[in-house]
Structure formats: structure tokens, C-alpha cells
N, C-alpha and C positions, 0 to 999 in steps of 0.2 A: 522375651523367650526366643531361642534360636536353635535350629536343628540343621545339621549339614551332613550329607552322606557323599563320600567320594568313592566311585566305582573303580577298583584297580584292574578290572578285567577289560582291557582295551580291545576293541574290535574295529578294524579299519572300515568295515562295510556299514555297520549301523550299531550304535550302542548308546545307552543312557550313561553319561559320564558322571552326573551328579544330580542330586535332588535335595530338597530341604524345606524348612518352614521358617518364616520370619514374622514376628509380631513387632511392628516398628513403633518408635517414639513419635509424638506429635511433631509434624513438620520435617520428619526425616527425609533427606534427599540423597539420591544416588545418581551420579552423572553430572553433566553430560559425559558419556563414555561409550566405548564399543565393547561388545562381548565376542569371545573367540569361538563360541558354538551357537547353535540354535537353542532358544529357550522358550518355555511356556510357563506362564504364571496363572494361578487361579486365586481370586480374592475370596477369602473366607469371611471376612468382616471388615467394616470400616470403609473409608473412602480415600481417594488420592487422585493424582493426575499423572498420566503416562504420555510421554512425548516421543514420537518416532517419525522420521521422514519430514520433519519440520512442522508437524501438526500435533496438537495436544488433545487428549481425550480425558475428560473427567470420568473416573471409574468407581464402581460400587460393588457391594457384595454380590457374588454370582458372576461377575465379569471375568473373562480371560484376556490376557494380552500376550502377543507373540513377538519374539525378537529374532532377527536374522543376524548372523555374524557379520562384523565389519560395519554395521549401521550405527550412527550416532543416536543414542537413546538417553532418556532421563526419566526417572520417576520420583514423585514426591508425595509423602503421606499428608493427609489432612491435619491441620493444626488442632482440630477439635475431636475428630473421630479417625485417628490414624488406622491404616489398614493392616491386616495380617493376611499372609498368603502362602500357599504352597507354590513351589517352583521346581522345574526340572530342566536340565541341560542335556542336549544330545548332539552327537556328531556322527560322521561316517559318510563315505562316498555315495551311499544310496539315499541319504536324506534329501539332498538338493534335487536329485533325480525324482524322488517321490513327490516332493513338495511342488514340483512344476505342474502337477495335476491339481493343485489346490490354489485358490485365489488369495489365501492369507499372504500378506507381504508387509514390508515396512510402511507402505501407503494405506494398507487395509489390515491392521494387526489386531483388531479387537472383536470379540464376540461374547455372547451371553449364554449361560448354561441352559436356558430354555430352548436354545437352538440346538444344543448337543449335550443333554444332561448326562448321558452315560459316560462322557469324557471325565466329568467330575468324579465319578465313582472309580474309574480306572486310575485317576490321579491319586485318590486316597489309597488305593491298593499299592501303588508304587511306593508311597511313603511307608506303608506297613511292611512290604516285602524287603525294603532296604535294610531292615534290622535283622533279617533272618540269618545272615552269615553265609556259609559255604554254598556255592552254586546259585545264590540268589540272583546273580547277573542274568541267568537264563530266563527266569521269570520276569525280571525287569525289562529285558529286551522284548519279550513277548507282549507285555503291556504297552511298551512304547510303540511297537509295530501296529498294535490295534488302534492306538490313539491317532497315529498318522493316517491309518486307513479311514478312520471316522472323519478326520479333518478333510480328507480328499473327497469322501462321500457327501459330507454336509456342505462343504464350500468348494465345489469343483471349479476348476478353471474353465474358461470359455471353451477350450479345446476338448474338455471332458464333460461338458454339461449334458451330453446325451446319456450319461450314466444315470440320469434321473428320470429316464423315460418310464412310463407306467409298467410296461412288461418287465423291465429289469427290476423295478422296485418289488413287484410281486414275486419274482424269482428269488430275490434277496430275502424276502420274508420267509419263503419256503425253506431256503437254505439255513436261515437262522433257527427255524423250528427243528429241522433235522439235526442240527448240531447241538441244540440246547434243550431238547425235549426232557432230558433227565434233571433239569433244574426247575425250580418252582416259578417258571416264567408265566406271565399273562400277556394277553394281546396288547395291553397298554405298553408293556416293556418292549415289544417288537416295534410298535409305532414310534416309541421314543428312540429306539436304536436307529430307525430309518429316518428320524426327524420329520415325521408326517403325522397328521391327525388320524386317530383310530378309525373314524368313520370313512376317511379317504382310503385307508389301508383296506378296510372291509370291502369297499366298492371295487378297488383295483383287483384284489385277490379273487373275489367272486366272479368278476368278469373274465379273468384269465383262467381260473381252474374250476369254475362252476361249483364251488363250495366256499364256505366262509373260512377265515383263518382259524377260528375256534374249532370248527369241524375237522379241519386238516390236522391241527395239533393233537386233538383227541384221537384221531385215527392213527397217527404215528405212535402215540403213547400206547394205545391198546394193542397195536401190532407187536410192539416191542414187549409188552407185558405178556401176550400170548406165547411168544417165543421163550421167554424166561420161565413161564409156568410149565411148558412142555419139557424144556431142556435142563432145568435145574431143580433143586429141592429147596431153594431159598424160601424163607418165610414170606407170607403175603405182605407183611409190613415192609420187608426189605425190597420186594418187587415194586411196591407202591412208591417208595423213595427213589428207586432206580429209574422210574419213568416220570418223576416230577411231582408226585403227590405227597405232601407232608402228612396227610390224614388218610390212614388205611381204610377207614369206613367210607370216606368219600370216594376213594379209588374203587372200592368194591361196588359201590352204587353206580358209578360211571361205567365200570366194566360190565355189570349186569345189563345196564341199559344198552350198551353198544353190542355186546356179544350174545346176550339172551340168557346167560347163566352166571352164577357167581364164580369168582376166580377159583375157589376150592373145587367146585363141581366141574369146572372146565378142565382143571388139572387131572382130576380123577378119570374123567371120560377119555381124555386124549392119551393119558399114560396107560390106561387099561387097553385101549385099542392098539397101542403100540407094543404091548407085551407079547412075547413069543408064545405061540400055541403049541 
């Protein structure tokens, strides 16, 4: 099975030029060769060996491998359990500039999804977006930019290693919650995004902001919910979804605990007080 997407919307600064899926035959070999752009592969299943910078890495399901343009590389599928993988190619003047912040290189090109699990999900989105048609290149480039950002955050170069200091991590967690409170995110998702343990995140965040990540996320959601209740006539279920709750009953329970009254009573009281006399 083989899938190939070619992006016709060239952008000299930064763009995903191609992506695809390959399910290889036993012993399938590619190379030694060089590639014209940067590439990232994610192994969905099976095993194989990737060679770069004169070193060979046995790889398995869940591994990623990175390719820089102009470097001699080779990859070979297992004879007994050949691999299948997603891949994407990207180019642009900004790519090399951004990747200088990251320690991935031809000498250190391999990592595993447990180190950066959210990259796998973005990779899957790229494959899905590639079949959308018109204007899909805008979404593709946004996902590519996010992947490059995550690579720089997860594998910072020595010059950028200070980006992992505790205060910065706590602020990044706060920013993530502000940007994504409307999704059904959990604290585990934030820890995964930052590539740290949930307990460590809790300790850093509490030390910096004197409240837990869960308390902060709930406060952001309740503040947004109160604004929607006052300023709109949206149904309670719609407001619940708009602040990250799939279950309207759970939203109402949390709201009552946080504010002291139900969403319906809160709306009635605030809108009554705001009515002209």
C-alpha cells in the first residue's frame, strides 16, 4: 500500500512539500541516497534499520527518524516484520534557521513517541488534511510549524537548553490552557505536550502560581463560561462545549461548585441586574 501527496503551493519561507504513507515489502531497501529536503518519518508498525551519518539504528513501531538534505542515508525493512510508516518532506529558508534551535541532526536523528507523543497526532492530521483539496496547504503549514516548534522544545540545542527552565515550563503550561481551554483537554495532555511528568508539572505550576494546573484550567473555563452566560443566549450545552466540557451536566456541577449557583440561575440574576430600569 502506498499514498503520496504533492503540495503545489510552494512557499520559499516554510512549507510542507510532500507527505505520504508506505507499507513496505520484506527486506525493501532505499538508498544509499540523498534527499533534496528535510524529512521526518514515523513508524506505524514493523521494524527496520535506518542509516545516517555513518551510523545504523534498528527502529521499531513508535520511532521517528529525521533526514537532513544532502546527507547520505539508507533505510531497510525487516525481512520478517517489514515496517510501514508515515513520512513528510518540508523545505524553506526558515527551516534550517529554526532547526538550529534543535539538536536533531544526521548524527542524532532518532527519537521515540514517548518523548513527544503529540507529534504523532499532528503527523496523522497532516495525512488527513492532505486530502482536503483547496486551501489545505494553509492547514498543512500550520501543523508543520507546530511540529518544528515541538521538536525545538523537546530536543533543544545546547544554546537553547535554558528554554526548559522550570519557570518557562510553568508559563508554557499556562499559555497552553489559555489557548486550548475550549477543547476537552486534561492535565495529562498538557504534561504530554510539554514532555514532562504530570506530577512534575503540578509541582512546577503550583510553585510558580500558587494553584494547581487543574485549578487554573477550571478557573479559565468558568470565567469564559460566565462571560458567555451574560453576553449571549447560547444554550447551556453549547456553552459547556465552548469551554471544553463534553457533558453539560458535569459542566453545570463544576460551575455550581465554582460560582455558587447553577449556570441558569447565574444567567437570570446577571441579566436581570443588567436590565434597564
